[in-house]
Backbone of each chain as ProteinMPNN parsed JSONL, in Angstrom:
{"seq_chain_A": "XXXXXXXXXXXXXXXXXXXXXXXXXXXXXXXXXXXXXXXXXXXXXXXXXXXXXXXXXXXXXXXXXX", "coords_chain_A": {"N_chain_A": [[15.008, 22.402, 20.62], [14.51, 22.572, 24.231], [13.164, 20.841, 26.857], [11.403, 22.031, 28.803], [10.603, 23.876, 27.013], [9.351, 22.176, 24.861], [7.293, 21.928, 26.469], [5.467, 23.634, 26.368], [5.817, 25.789, 28.308], [6.15, 28.746, 28.49], [6.004, 32.528, 28.754], [3.074, 34.014, 30.116], [1.848, 36.119, 28.222], [-0.708, 38.784, 28.22], [-3.612, 40.126, 26.683], [-3.277, 43.175, 26.017], [-0.868, 43.141, 25.994], [0.021, 41.824, 23.449], [-1.208, 43.3, 21.938], [0.356, 45.731, 21.724], [2.528, 44.93, 21.014], [2.211, 44.396, 18.098], [1.467, 46.881, 17.077], [4.307, 48.36, 17.49], [5.469, 46.629, 15.965], [4.621, 47.452, 13.7], [5.648, 49.83, 13.29], [7.565, 50.585, 11.499], [6.68, 49.989, 9.155], [5.216, 47.609, 7.202], [6.265, 45.744, 5.6], [8.468, 45.123, 6.889], [7.548, 44.502, 9.074], [6.309, 41.824, 8.079], [8.061, 40.307, 7.103], [7.784, 38.492, 4.779], [8.722, 38.754, 1.921], [7.099, 40.233, 0.506], [6.531, 43.688, -0.391], [5.528, 46.669, 0.944], [4.043, 48.047, -0.39], [2.735, 45.576, -2.171], [1.835, 44.201, 0.374], [-0.103, 45.956, 1.289], [-1.871, 45.438, -0.844], [-2.42, 42.676, -0.935], [-3.482, 42.875, 1.828], [-5.953, 43.635, 0.953], [-7.345, 42.449, -0.86], [-9.697, 40.371, -2.146], [-9.548, 38.385, -4.288], [-8.889, 35.362, -4.973], [-6.957, 34.231, -7.431], [-5.182, 36.276, -7.34], [-4.562, 36.664, -4.638], [-2.893, 34.239, -4.208], [-1.174, 34.475, -6.0], [0.074, 36.495, -5.093], [0.906, 35.688, -2.533], [3.019, 33.248, -3.699], [4.608, 35.802, -4.719], [5.534, 36.449, -2.348], [6.708, 34.138, -1.445], [9.035, 33.355, -3.053], [10.71, 35.528, -2.95], [12.06, 35.172, -0.362]], "CA_chain_A": [[14.229, 22.646, 21.623], [14.955, 21.594, 25.094], [11.943, 20.009, 27.523], [10.637, 23.114, 29.133], [10.023, 24.369, 25.625], [8.256, 21.487, 24.711], [5.785, 21.399, 27.472], [4.671, 24.975, 26.409], [6.598, 26.693, 29.018], [6.287, 30.228, 27.997], [5.222, 33.689, 29.71], [2.061, 34.113, 30.17], [1.19, 37.142, 27.951], [-2.141, 39.121, 28.062], [-4.171, 40.486, 25.007], [-2.899, 44.202, 26.176], [0.554, 43.072, 25.422], [-0.303, 41.658, 21.952], [-1.891, 45.195, 20.765], [1.09, 46.739, 22.119], [3.447, 44.27, 20.058], [1.787, 44.644, 16.866], [1.83, 48.487, 17.162], [5.527, 48.726, 17.601], [6.133, 45.662, 14.774], [4.104, 47.778, 12.315], [5.545, 51.423, 12.928], [8.952, 50.507, 10.286], [6.356, 49.507, 7.993], [4.66, 46.13, 7.232], [7.057, 44.759, 4.715], [9.409, 44.774, 7.832], [7.04, 43.642, 10.502], [6.12, 40.619, 8.321], [9.079, 39.384, 6.98], [7.565, 37.665, 3.52], [9.07, 38.939, 1.129], [6.458, 41.436, -0.122], [6.737, 45.068, -0.46], [4.675, 47.635, 1.709], [2.555, 48.362, -1.239], [2.23, 44.038, -2.046], [1.26, 43.679, 1.269], [-1.385, 46.156, 1.201], [-2.555, 44.825, -1.792], [-2.796, 41.898, 0.278], [-4.52, 42.915, 2.639], [-7.657, 44.131, 0.624], [-7.469, 41.375, -2.254], [-11.071, 39.006, -2.396], [-9.463, 37.589, -5.789], [-8.278, 33.973, -4.808], [-5.905, 34.14, -7.988], [-4.795, 37.474, -6.839], [-3.919, 36.227, -3.314], [-2.291, 33.028, -4.334], [0.029, 34.902, -6.677], [1.125, 37.455, -4.419], [1.646, 34.87, -1.806], [3.942, 32.973, -3.945], [5.497, 36.136, -5.321], [6.665, 36.517, -1.273], [7.625, 32.953, -0.77], [9.431, 33.14, -4.415], [11.597, 36.521, -3.023], [12.138, 34.871, 0.78]], "C_chain_A": [[14.289, 21.548, 23.173], [12.813, 21.399, 25.981], [10.862, 21.099, 28.061], [9.376, 23.773, 28.246], [8.593, 23.521, 24.858], [7.139, 21.138, 25.391], [5.189, 23.06, 27.35], [5.342, 25.723, 27.699], [7.05, 28.028, 28.432], [5.005, 31.237, 28.921], [3.985, 33.757, 29.517], [1.565, 35.745, 29.589], [-0.326, 37.409, 27.45], [-2.538, 39.63, 26.775], [-3.167, 42.118, 24.758], [-1.216, 44.29, 25.481], [0.829, 42.943, 23.906], [-0.094, 42.77, 21.06], [-0.912, 45.532, 20.478], [2.277, 46.246, 20.952], [3.007, 44.73, 18.886], [1.827, 45.647, 16.343], [2.974, 48.399, 16.725], [5.785, 47.78, 15.874], [5.796, 46.575, 13.554], [4.814, 49.245, 12.064], [7.041, 50.96, 11.639], [8.131, 49.948, 9.071], [5.986, 48.365, 8.301], [5.275, 45.207, 6.807], [7.985, 44.294, 6.044], [9.096, 44.225, 8.787], [6.718, 41.9, 10.093], [6.709, 39.39, 7.585], [8.492, 38.284, 5.53], [7.572, 38.26, 2.352], [8.48, 39.771, 0.152], [6.9, 42.437, 0.441], [5.871, 45.371, 0.928], [3.389, 47.745, 0.601], [2.192, 46.624, -1.804], [1.528, 43.811, -0.721], [-0.176, 44.676, 1.009], [-2.316, 46.048, 0.307], [-3.482, 43.545, -1.332], [-3.65, 41.741, 0.794], [-6.043, 43.019, 2.428], [-8.025, 43.269, -0.501], [-8.642, 40.428, -1.642], [-10.635, 38.27, -3.337], [-8.652, 36.448, -5.271], [-6.824, 34.004, -5.63], [-4.942, 34.991, -7.38], [-3.93, 37.142, -5.525], [-3.185, 35.397, -3.252], [-0.894, 33.636, -4.995], [1.009, 35.774, -5.747], [1.837, 36.828, -2.914], [3.008, 34.072, -2.204], [4.505, 34.082, -4.647], [6.335, 36.145, -3.711], [7.778, 35.44, -1.282], [9.105, 32.966, -1.912], [10.86, 34.317, -3.951], [12.023, 36.18, -1.804], [14.193, 34.14, 0.544]], "O_chain_A": [[14.175, 20.325, 23.255], [11.711, 21.786, 25.594], [9.664, 21.033, 27.785], [8.186, 24.041, 28.404], [7.478, 23.894, 24.492], [6.258, 20.332, 25.093], [4.524, 23.559, 28.257], [4.716, 26.782, 27.651], [8.171, 28.269, 27.985], [3.904, 31.012, 29.423], [3.732, 33.455, 28.351], [0.995, 36.513, 30.364], [-0.998, 36.725, 26.678], [-1.77, 39.543, 25.817], [-2.51, 42.327, 23.738], [-0.641, 45.13, 24.788], [1.583, 43.655, 23.243], [0.613, 43.094, 20.106], [-0.689, 45.774, 19.292], [2.812, 47.032, 20.17], [3.605, 45.763, 18.583], [2.174, 45.684, 15.162], [3.035, 48.334, 15.497], [6.215, 48.326, 14.859], [6.489, 46.547, 12.538], [4.693, 49.831, 10.988], [6.867, 51.747, 10.708], [8.72, 49.494, 8.09], [6.229, 47.891, 9.411], [5.174, 44.05, 7.215], [8.194, 43.089, 6.185], [9.852, 43.535, 9.47], [6.746, 40.961, 10.889], [6.334, 38.228, 7.426], [9.036, 37.18, 5.492], [6.532, 38.342, 1.698], [9.067, 40.076, -0.886], [7.532, 42.421, 1.497], [5.602, 44.529, 1.784], [2.182, 47.57, 0.766], [0.967, 46.504, -1.801], [0.505, 43.13, -0.806], [-1.206, 44.159, 0.576], [-3.464, 46.453, 0.49], [-4.705, 43.403, -1.338], [-4.534, 40.9, 0.632], [-6.989, 42.723, 3.158], [-9.11, 43.467, -1.048], [-8.39, 39.77, -0.633], [-11.3, 37.239, -3.44], [-7.47, 36.767, -5.144], [-5.752, 33.88, -5.037], [-3.914, 34.506, -6.909], [-2.722, 37.372, -5.467], [-2.5, 35.438, -2.23], [0.233, 33.341, -4.598], [2.238, 35.769, -5.672], [2.844, 37.237, -2.337], [3.975, 34.078, -1.443], [5.177, 33.585, -5.551], [7.543, 35.909, -3.688], [9.004, 35.523, -1.199], [10.176, 32.559, -1.462], [11.951, 34.097, -4.476], [12.833, 37.086, -1.606], [14.799, 33.678, 1.511]]}, "seq_chain_B": "XXXXXXXXXXXXXXXXXXXXXXXXXXXXXXXXXXXXXXXXXXXXXXXXXXXXXXXXXXXXXXXXXXXXXXXXXXXXXXXXXXXXXXXXXXXXXXXXXXXXXXXXXXXXXXXXXXXXXXXXXXXXXXXXXXXXXXXXXXXXXXXXXXXXXXXXXXXXX", "coords_chain_B": {"N_chain_B": [[6.71, 11.982, 4.033], [3.504, 13.354, 5.545], [0.929, 14.689, 3.223], [-0.775, 16.69, 4.557], [-0.249, 18.107, 7.649], [-1.383, 17.759, 10.824], [-1.934, 19.602, 14.013], [-2.567, 18.672, 17.091], [-4.494, 20.106, 19.912], [-3.466, 19.446, 23.606], [-5.887, 19.625, 25.766], [-7.419, 18.451, 23.864], [-6.445, 16.051, 22.469], [-6.63, 13.851, 24.325], [-8.683, 12.944, 24.326], [-8.811, 11.569, 21.696], [-9.345, 8.33, 20.531], [-9.35, 5.289, 18.567], [-11.264, 5.518, 16.487], [-10.504, 8.396, 15.816], [-8.249, 7.976, 15.024], [-7.918, 6.449, 12.725], [-9.407, 8.561, 10.794], [-7.032, 10.389, 9.746], [-5.579, 8.364, 8.237], [-3.661, 7.587, 5.455], [-2.728, 10.156, 4.738], [-3.093, 12.379, 6.642], [-0.916, 13.537, 9.222], [-0.826, 12.953, 12.438], [0.223, 15.197, 15.162], [0.894, 15.384, 18.137], [0.005, 18.133, 20.506], [1.329, 19.731, 22.997], [1.872, 19.185, 26.425], [0.87, 21.662, 28.884], [3.296, 24.023, 31.297], [4.29, 22.279, 34.108], [3.836, 23.676, 36.512], [0.99, 24.766, 36.304], [-0.652, 23.123, 35.354], [-1.944, 19.987, 36.574], [0.108, 16.899, 36.9], [-1.151, 14.464, 36.135], [-2.949, 13.45, 33.776], [-5.514, 12.677, 34.353], [-6.776, 13.697, 36.24], [-7.258, 16.12, 36.381], [-8.978, 16.072, 33.457], [-11.162, 13.798, 33.623], [-11.34, 10.475, 31.83], [-13.795, 9.647, 31.934], [-15.344, 11.678, 31.154], [-16.602, 14.159, 28.475], [-14.243, 15.923, 27.039], [-14.837, 18.487, 26.227], [-17.168, 19.017, 27.868], [-15.852, 19.871, 29.823], [-14.428, 22.413, 30.532], [-15.122, 23.594, 32.941], [-14.43, 24.562, 35.098], [-12.208, 27.21, 36.744], [-9.673, 26.167, 36.644], [-9.446, 24.13, 34.698], [-10.064, 25.833, 32.574], [-8.312, 27.429, 32.385], [-6.368, 25.257, 31.915], [-6.772, 24.449, 29.446], [-6.813, 26.911, 27.82], [-4.1, 27.328, 27.989], [-2.817, 24.895, 27.344], [-3.538, 25.554, 24.318], [-1.71, 27.914, 23.571], [0.523, 26.352, 23.827], [0.679, 24.649, 22.232], [0.436, 26.393, 19.926], [2.813, 27.253, 19.676], [4.298, 25.374, 18.727], [3.531, 25.024, 16.415], [4.453, 27.388, 14.944], [7.247, 26.612, 15.577], [7.268, 24.561, 13.882], [6.861, 25.055, 11.236], [6.934, 27.185, 8.247], [5.629, 29.419, 7.253], [3.305, 31.294, 7.458], [-0.433, 31.911, 6.581], [-2.605, 33.901, 6.553], [-6.08, 34.289, 7.304], [-9.428, 35.393, 8.213], [-10.989, 34.146, 10.75], [-12.031, 33.599, 14.267], [-13.407, 36.021, 16.512], [-14.587, 35.99, 18.443], [-15.567, 34.128, 21.399], [-13.753, 32.116, 21.917], [-11.607, 29.695, 23.112], [-9.298, 30.273, 24.1], [-6.701, 32.561, 25.623], [-6.452, 34.581, 23.99], [-8.248, 35.401, 20.82], [-7.733, 32.783, 18.488], [-5.995, 32.836, 16.147], [-5.393, 35.454, 15.808], [-3.791, 35.061, 17.952], [-1.749, 33.405, 16.744], [-0.336, 34.773, 14.835], [0.865, 36.72, 16.052], [2.743, 35.062, 17.097], [3.882, 34.969, 15.175], [4.794, 37.1, 14.25], [6.717, 37.836, 15.835], [8.547, 36.052, 16.065], [9.773, 36.711, 14.007], [8.98, 34.619, 11.607], [7.593, 34.353, 8.202], [4.393, 35.884, 7.277], [1.415, 36.146, 6.162], [-1.127, 38.068, 5.393], [-4.583, 37.801, 4.624], [-6.683, 40.273, 4.39], [-9.677, 40.415, 3.746], [-11.859, 39.607, 4.172], [-12.245, 40.022, 6.505], [-12.397, 39.522, 10.527], [-10.276, 37.456, 12.253], [-7.836, 38.039, 10.729], [-8.641, 40.267, 10.007], [-7.974, 42.236, 12.011], [-5.91, 41.926, 12.957], [-3.851, 43.248, 11.058], [-4.991, 45.774, 11.396], [-4.251, 46.214, 13.438], [-1.17, 46.187, 13.414], [-1.257, 48.353, 11.657], [-1.231, 50.664, 12.905], [-4.156, 51.368, 13.951], [-7.079, 51.597, 16.293], [-8.064, 49.359, 18.211], [-10.693, 48.664, 19.834], [-11.39, 46.082, 20.704], [-10.323, 43.96, 20.723], [-8.717, 44.221, 23.324], [-7.504, 43.711, 26.604], [-9.085, 44.085, 28.337], [-11.828, 44.206, 26.995], [-12.225, 41.631, 26.141], [-12.195, 40.13, 28.335], [-14.505, 40.751, 28.436], [-16.686, 39.881, 26.298], [-15.276, 38.46, 24.503], [-13.332, 35.806, 25.365], [-13.531, 32.676, 26.596], [-12.382, 31.676, 28.678], [-12.639, 33.345, 30.533], [-14.84, 33.036, 31.807], [-17.271, 32.858, 34.22]], "CA_chain_B": [[6.375, 13.212, 5.079], [2.135, 13.096, 4.563], [0.618, 16.09, 2.63], [-1.417, 17.373, 5.937], [-0.486, 17.502, 9.234], [-2.73, 18.443, 12.088], [-1.65, 19.788, 15.457], [-4.13, 18.203, 18.081], [-4.289, 20.758, 21.263], [-3.723, 19.352, 24.991], [-6.205, 18.243, 25.97], [-8.27, 17.883, 23.353], [-6.498, 15.289, 21.895], [-6.818, 13.036, 25.406], [-10.272, 12.432, 24.094], [-8.638, 11.204, 20.775], [-9.398, 7.31, 20.336], [-9.265, 4.204, 17.4], [-11.914, 5.912, 15.801], [-10.07, 9.379, 15.635], [-6.86, 8.034, 14.226], [-8.494, 5.887, 11.363], [-9.399, 9.721, 10.148], [-5.685, 10.717, 9.648], [-4.798, 7.703, 7.295], [-2.367, 7.886, 4.338], [-2.823, 11.575, 3.858], [-2.542, 13.459, 7.06], [-0.16, 13.377, 9.731], [-1.209, 13.647, 13.422], [1.242, 16.159, 16.019], [-0.148, 15.613, 19.906], [0.159, 19.205, 21.317], [2.172, 19.667, 24.19], [0.845, 19.69, 27.589], [1.073, 23.204, 29.901], [3.743, 23.349, 32.295], [3.311, 21.786, 35.402], [3.073, 24.635, 37.602], [-0.18, 25.343, 35.217], [-1.283, 21.833, 35.351], [-1.845, 18.414, 37.271], [0.987, 16.325, 36.266], [-1.884, 13.622, 35.497], [-4.169, 14.258, 32.707], [-6.808, 12.021, 34.143], [-7.087, 14.274, 37.816], [-8.103, 17.285, 35.616], [-9.982, 15.566, 32.513], [-11.422, 12.113, 34.043], [-11.912, 9.844, 31.015], [-15.535, 9.238, 31.783], [-16.592, 12.59, 31.083], [-16.535, 14.655, 27.798], [-13.338, 16.702, 27.554], [-15.721, 19.526, 26.045], [-18.056, 19.378, 28.724], [-14.874, 20.396, 31.202], [-14.164, 23.601, 30.963], [-16.332, 24.374, 33.826], [-13.326, 25.501, 36.468], [-11.081, 27.943, 36.626], [-8.267, 25.385, 36.849], [-9.666, 23.509, 33.364], [-10.021, 26.58, 31.306], [-6.625, 27.579, 32.458], [-5.406, 24.185, 31.396], [-7.401, 24.669, 27.642], [-6.065, 28.143, 27.176], [-2.285, 27.124, 28.025], [-2.809, 24.099, 26.016], [-3.95, 26.111, 23.352], [-0.703, 28.536, 23.771], [1.813, 25.784, 23.588], [0.207, 23.858, 20.358], [0.532, 27.331, 18.722], [4.095, 27.531, 19.62], [4.744, 23.912, 18.215], [3.241, 25.057, 14.748], [5.077, 28.322, 15.094], [8.344, 26.341, 15.108], [7.59, 23.493, 12.868], [5.829, 25.501, 10.045], [7.854, 27.833, 7.485], [5.272, 30.394, 6.88], [1.827, 31.028, 7.549], [-0.946, 32.417, 5.335], [-4.086, 33.917, 7.628], [-7.706, 34.405, 6.81], [-10.109, 35.266, 8.455], [-10.548, 34.037, 12.012], [-13.156, 34.181, 15.053], [-12.902, 37.189, 17.368], [-15.555, 36.243, 19.905], [-16.014, 32.377, 21.813], [-12.636, 31.079, 21.781], [-11.489, 28.709, 24.482], [-7.971, 30.21, 24.847], [-7.105, 33.761, 26.364], [-6.929, 35.851, 23.191], [-8.542, 34.573, 19.685], [-6.566, 31.817, 18.275], [-5.426, 33.203, 14.82], [-4.79, 36.887, 16.732], [-2.084, 34.653, 18.835], [-1.168, 32.552, 16.036], [-0.248, 35.726, 13.738], [1.49, 37.418, 16.88], [3.788, 34.466, 17.352], [5.108, 35.072, 13.446], [5.676, 38.354, 13.962], [7.783, 38.142, 17.12], [9.588, 34.921, 15.513], [10.031, 37.022, 12.489], [8.383, 33.902, 10.858], [7.091, 35.355, 7.175], [3.516, 35.99, 7.662], [0.656, 36.588, 4.969], [-2.405, 38.625, 6.007], [-5.367, 38.203, 3.949], [-7.836, 41.183, 5.05], [-10.859, 41.077, 2.581], [-12.597, 38.798, 4.739], [-12.384, 40.649, 7.668], [-12.08, 38.753, 11.418], [-8.671, 37.873, 12.95], [-6.962, 38.693, 10.314], [-8.396, 42.213, 9.581], [-7.495, 42.258, 13.324], [-3.79, 42.052, 12.799], [-3.749, 43.972, 9.85], [-5.532, 46.928, 11.89], [-3.259, 46.577, 14.581], [0.195, 46.923, 12.701], [-0.957, 49.942, 10.796], [-1.789, 51.533, 13.937], [-5.574, 51.742, 13.684], [-6.857, 51.051, 17.185], [-8.964, 47.442, 18.126], [-10.856, 48.273, 21.364], [-12.315, 44.563, 20.713], [-8.53, 43.627, 21.153], [-8.047, 45.251, 24.566], [-7.576, 42.811, 27.373], [-10.549, 44.493, 29.808], [-12.911, 43.406, 25.988], [-11.68, 40.279, 25.971], [-12.585, 39.673, 29.249], [-15.984, 40.816, 28.723], [-17.136, 39.552, 25.35], [-14.439, 37.332, 23.981], [-13.09, 34.469, 25.763], [-14.629, 31.949, 27.554], [-11.52, 31.157, 29.544], [-12.542, 34.389, 31.919], [-16.55, 33.418, 32.086], [-17.495, 31.774, 35.596]], "C_chain_B": [[4.785, 13.447, 4.298], [1.518, 14.876, 4.26], [-0.168, 16.967, 4.004], [-0.897, 16.889, 6.971], [-1.19, 18.198, 10.403], [-1.672, 18.217, 13.601], [-2.752, 19.22, 16.43], [-3.679, 18.748, 19.626], [-4.228, 19.559, 22.7], [-4.663, 20.065, 25.163], [-7.132, 17.964, 25.633], [-8.223, 16.568, 22.979], [-6.601, 13.476, 22.861], [-7.955, 12.576, 25.339], [-9.685, 11.366, 22.836], [-8.391, 9.552, 21.158], [-9.118, 6.693, 18.756], [-9.907, 5.536, 16.152], [-11.027, 7.258, 14.938], [-8.964, 9.248, 14.711], [-7.112, 7.284, 13.33], [-8.883, 7.471, 10.638], [-7.997, 10.364, 8.875], [-5.525, 9.639, 8.443], [-3.953, 7.469, 6.565], [-2.184, 9.617, 4.717], [-2.386, 12.777, 4.934], [-1.63, 12.298, 8.431], [-0.598, 13.957, 11.505], [0.129, 13.923, 14.514], [0.271, 16.212, 17.156], [0.71, 16.909, 20.548], [0.613, 18.975, 22.619], [1.654, 20.062, 25.374], [1.499, 20.968, 28.652], [2.351, 22.848, 30.846], [3.331, 22.85, 33.523], [3.201, 23.024, 36.066], [1.929, 24.993, 37.141], [-1.264, 23.727, 35.659], [-1.356, 20.496, 36.51], [-0.795, 17.886, 36.366], [0.199, 15.144, 35.429], [-2.525, 13.967, 35.05], [-5.654, 14.01, 33.758], [-7.083, 12.432, 35.624], [-7.614, 15.395, 37.119], [-8.771, 16.994, 34.893], [-9.865, 14.137, 32.645], [-12.014, 11.948, 32.455], [-13.553, 9.881, 30.68], [-16.266, 10.573, 31.35], [-15.899, 13.181, 29.817], [-15.543, 15.586, 28.1], [-13.887, 18.264, 26.608], [-16.665, 19.787, 26.725], [-17.338, 19.909, 30.074], [-14.526, 21.193, 31.055], [-14.909, 24.765, 32.007], [-15.915, 24.766, 35.256], [-12.872, 26.08, 36.106], [-9.862, 27.576, 35.997], [-8.434, 24.93, 35.308], [-9.21, 24.333, 32.394], [-8.707, 27.354, 31.26], [-5.709, 26.409, 31.622], [-6.246, 24.346, 29.476], [-6.586, 26.136, 27.267], [-4.694, 28.014, 27.051], [-1.89, 25.89, 27.336], [-2.816, 24.436, 24.936], [-2.412, 26.686, 22.766], [0.453, 27.528, 23.376], [1.322, 24.673, 22.402], [0.785, 25.254, 19.208], [2.172, 27.543, 18.619], [4.778, 26.604, 18.791], [4.691, 24.461, 16.697], [4.214, 26.101, 14.2], [6.736, 27.773, 14.519], [8.283, 25.071, 13.912], [6.955, 23.981, 11.246], [6.975, 26.85, 9.773], [7.407, 29.157, 7.22], [3.798, 30.004, 7.416], [0.85, 31.968, 6.536], [-2.439, 32.899, 6.535], [-4.786, 34.425, 7.122], [-8.624, 34.375, 7.437], [-10.156, 34.952, 10.05], [-11.634, 34.562, 13.228], [-12.616, 35.288, 15.925], [-13.718, 36.955, 18.872], [-15.839, 33.93, 20.219], [-14.965, 31.59, 21.809], [-12.24, 30.784, 23.188], [-9.925, 29.732, 25.101], [-7.941, 32.072, 25.727], [-7.009, 34.727, 25.119], [-7.58, 34.815, 21.583], [-7.259, 33.878, 19.006], [-5.348, 32.343, 17.119], [-4.782, 34.528, 15.229], [-3.265, 35.803, 17.318], [-1.391, 34.098, 17.889], [-0.105, 33.632, 15.148], [1.0, 36.561, 14.748], [2.886, 36.721, 17.031], [4.718, 34.809, 16.388], [5.73, 36.161, 13.552], [7.061, 38.74, 15.093], [8.851, 36.985, 16.665], [10.061, 35.356, 14.513], [10.023, 35.981, 11.087], [7.347, 34.76, 9.376], [5.478, 34.828, 7.125], [2.84, 36.485, 6.614], [-0.393, 36.424, 5.37], [-3.364, 39.356, 4.767], [-6.882, 39.364, 4.965], [-9.252, 41.34, 5.166], [-11.783, 40.422, 3.601], [-13.152, 38.625, 6.356], [-11.771, 39.234, 9.789], [-11.274, 39.239, 11.899], [-7.738, 38.831, 12.281], [-7.043, 40.186, 9.791], [-7.784, 42.956, 11.099], [-6.186, 43.124, 13.346], [-3.805, 43.715, 12.198], [-3.951, 45.463, 10.792], [-4.455, 47.423, 12.623], [-1.642, 47.227, 14.311], [0.252, 48.037, 12.25], [-1.072, 50.745, 11.782], [-3.321, 51.867, 14.42], [-6.096, 51.153, 15.317], [-8.089, 50.155, 17.581], [-9.348, 47.595, 19.457], [-11.422, 46.74, 21.835], [-11.14, 43.602, 21.051], [-7.973, 43.571, 22.371], [-8.394, 44.131, 25.289], [-9.276, 42.927, 28.222], [-11.845, 43.873, 28.73], [-13.225, 42.192, 26.408], [-12.61, 39.756, 26.873], [-14.339, 39.526, 29.2], [-17.112, 40.354, 27.546], [-16.645, 38.119, 24.92], [-14.031, 35.84, 24.481], [-13.722, 33.897, 26.824], [-13.734, 31.045, 28.91], [-12.054, 31.937, 31.023], [-14.111, 34.308, 32.563], [-16.531, 32.388, 33.256], [-18.546, 30.868, 35.33]], "O_chain_B": [[4.622, 13.64, 3.093], [1.684, 15.893, 4.933], [0.235, 18.12, 4.153], [-0.914, 15.713, 7.335], [-1.346, 19.416, 10.494], [-1.023, 17.275, 14.056], [-3.914, 19.574, 16.232], [-2.874, 18.19, 20.372], [-5.157, 18.752, 22.679], [-4.552, 21.234, 24.794], [-7.948, 17.373, 26.341], [-9.208, 15.83, 22.979], [-6.631, 12.358, 22.345], [-8.364, 11.803, 26.205], [-10.115, 10.22, 22.968], [-7.47, 9.281, 21.927], [-8.738, 7.436, 17.852], [-9.284, 6.194, 15.319], [-10.872, 7.227, 13.718], [-8.683, 10.057, 13.827], [-6.084, 7.35, 12.657], [-8.413, 7.409, 9.502], [-8.051, 10.638, 7.676], [-5.274, 10.261, 7.41], [-3.069, 6.897, 7.203], [-1.032, 9.964, 4.976], [-1.708, 13.76, 4.636], [-1.627, 11.078, 8.597], [-0.667, 15.156, 11.777], [0.955, 13.029, 14.704], [-0.795, 16.826, 17.21], [1.845, 16.778, 21.007], [0.232, 18.004, 23.272], [1.04, 21.124, 25.486], [2.665, 20.942, 29.045], [2.552, 21.682, 31.185], [2.185, 22.962, 33.958], [2.023, 23.38, 36.101], [1.635, 25.983, 37.811], [-2.378, 23.609, 36.169], [-0.39, 20.383, 37.265], [-0.719, 18.293, 35.206], [0.612, 14.794, 34.324], [-3.092, 14.944, 35.538], [-6.571, 14.816, 33.917], [-7.618, 11.566, 36.316], [-8.785, 15.577, 37.454], [-9.836, 17.53, 35.202], [-9.021, 13.387, 32.155], [-12.77, 12.733, 31.882], [-14.226, 10.056, 29.664], [-17.486, 10.642, 31.202], [-14.697, 12.927, 29.748], [-15.628, 16.175, 29.177], [-12.997, 19.096, 26.437], [-17.264, 20.816, 26.413], [-17.917, 20.27, 31.099], [-13.539, 21.078, 31.781], [-15.144, 25.973, 31.982], [-16.598, 25.13, 36.214], [-12.753, 25.959, 34.886], [-9.176, 28.198, 35.186], [-7.542, 25.349, 34.571], [-8.353, 24.051, 31.557], [-8.176, 27.807, 30.246], [-4.705, 26.587, 30.932], [-5.54, 24.206, 28.478], [-5.767, 26.183, 26.349], [-4.093, 28.523, 26.105], [-0.789, 25.788, 26.795], [-2.11, 23.751, 24.195], [-1.896, 26.165, 21.777], [1.309, 27.936, 22.591], [2.159, 23.937, 21.881], [1.328, 25.152, 18.109], [2.703, 27.952, 17.586], [5.778, 26.957, 18.165], [5.635, 24.356, 15.915], [4.794, 25.863, 13.141], [7.332, 28.203, 13.531], [9.241, 24.781, 13.196], [6.686, 23.204, 10.33], [7.656, 27.396, 10.641], [8.213, 30.056, 6.984], [3.301, 28.912, 7.69], [1.411, 32.722, 5.741], [-3.078, 32.064, 7.176], [-4.381, 35.224, 6.278], [-9.07, 33.229, 7.497], [-9.295, 35.55, 10.695], [-12.056, 35.718, 13.212], [-11.398, 35.433, 16.03], [-13.553, 37.494, 19.966], [-16.13, 32.969, 19.506], [-15.131, 30.375, 21.703], [-12.486, 31.466, 24.184], [-9.604, 29.832, 26.285], [-8.91, 32.62, 26.252], [-7.583, 35.8, 25.303], [-7.276, 33.631, 21.436], [-6.104, 34.304, 18.992], [-4.128, 32.242, 17.249], [-3.588, 34.667, 14.961], [-2.071, 35.929, 17.046], [-0.18, 34.227, 18.068], [0.98, 33.15, 14.824], [2.003, 36.987, 14.174], [3.946, 37.345, 17.091], [5.934, 34.943, 16.527], [6.873, 36.385, 13.155], [7.964, 39.577, 15.088], [10.026, 37.145, 16.993], [10.825, 34.62, 13.888], [10.599, 36.16, 10.014], [6.517, 35.636, 9.619], [5.222, 33.634, 6.971], [3.464, 37.312, 5.95], [-0.895, 35.351, 5.707], [-3.296, 40.445, 4.197], [-7.673, 39.082, 5.865], [-9.93, 41.937, 6.002], [-12.75, 41.169, 3.752], [-13.85, 37.866, 7.03], [-10.883, 38.385, 9.85], [-11.038, 40.422, 12.146], [-7.131, 39.818, 12.696], [-6.191, 40.973, 9.377], [-7.246, 44.062, 11.153], [-5.731, 44.243, 13.585], [-3.779, 44.834, 12.71], [-2.983, 46.222, 10.833], [-3.881, 48.512, 12.585], [-1.105, 48.242, 14.753], [1.241, 48.77, 12.243], [-0.983, 51.907, 11.384], [-3.492, 52.69, 15.319], [-5.46, 50.153, 15.65], [-9.164, 50.467, 17.07], [-8.742, 46.981, 20.335], [-11.767, 46.368, 22.957], [-11.273, 42.538, 21.656], [-6.908, 42.992, 22.587], [-9.367, 43.467, 24.933], [-10.167, 42.13, 28.514], [-12.749, 43.206, 29.233], [-14.267, 41.787, 26.924], [-13.6, 39.103, 26.544], [-15.117, 38.687, 29.653], [-18.31, 40.446, 27.815], [-17.246, 37.045, 24.936], [-14.467, 34.835, 23.918], [-14.318, 34.449, 27.749], [-14.133, 30.209, 29.72], [-11.984, 31.485, 32.165], [-14.585, 35.056, 33.418], [-15.915, 31.322, 33.247], [-18.861, 30.025, 36.17]]}, "name": "protein", "num_of_chains": 2, "seq": "XXXXXXXXXXXXXXXXXXXXXXXXXXXXXXXXXXXXXXXXXXXXXXXXXXXXXXXXXXXXXXXXXXXXXXXXXXXXXXXXXXXXXXXXXXXXXXXXXXXXXXXXXXXXXXXXXXXXXXXXXXXXXXXXXXXXXXXXXXXXXXXXXXXXXXXXXXXXXXXXXXXXXXXXXXXXXXXXXXXXXXXXXXXXXXXXXXXXXXXXXXXXXXXXXXXXXXXXXXXXXXX"}
């Protein structure tokens, strides 16, 4: 990492650009956007689950697939 | 390596002394957040954040609010570089010190850096906002014009 990056030199990105980046990333499916080892269906389950055991299981499933 | 790694953003870490250092003990490691680019803040920390005043009481000028916001962004890039994945759950969408809700910014960094990201949306907040946006749902509260009005303290005079 060079000194400039170490000092936090990054382009100032406004919130609208972040919104646009998320929407663009999601167009090819959440699995492609998140790079987390889970497929689209597993990510959908993770998005909606409030069960701690199942959440942990899905995260570990994804990590194991990386 | 200690089991907990705590990233302390600039300028907050400027207020840390012996008492704070003791809290880390043998369990946690402190990593100092980077100072923002000199084009955005004064080189000498004390010129912007005098040691005689509370760091928390100081985001009272445009210059100091920008410094806080950029310090948080710099720290979040450090976190993204020094971690292998992120798990996101909840996260406030109001009253934050940066330009964006912090959890949203960290998730965005992971997405553009192609870092593994796990989103848990059942508890709402920033995680759900990111899920909504990835799935093409509109989130007016995440637009710049609305964050200016209701979300970030950086825009308030």
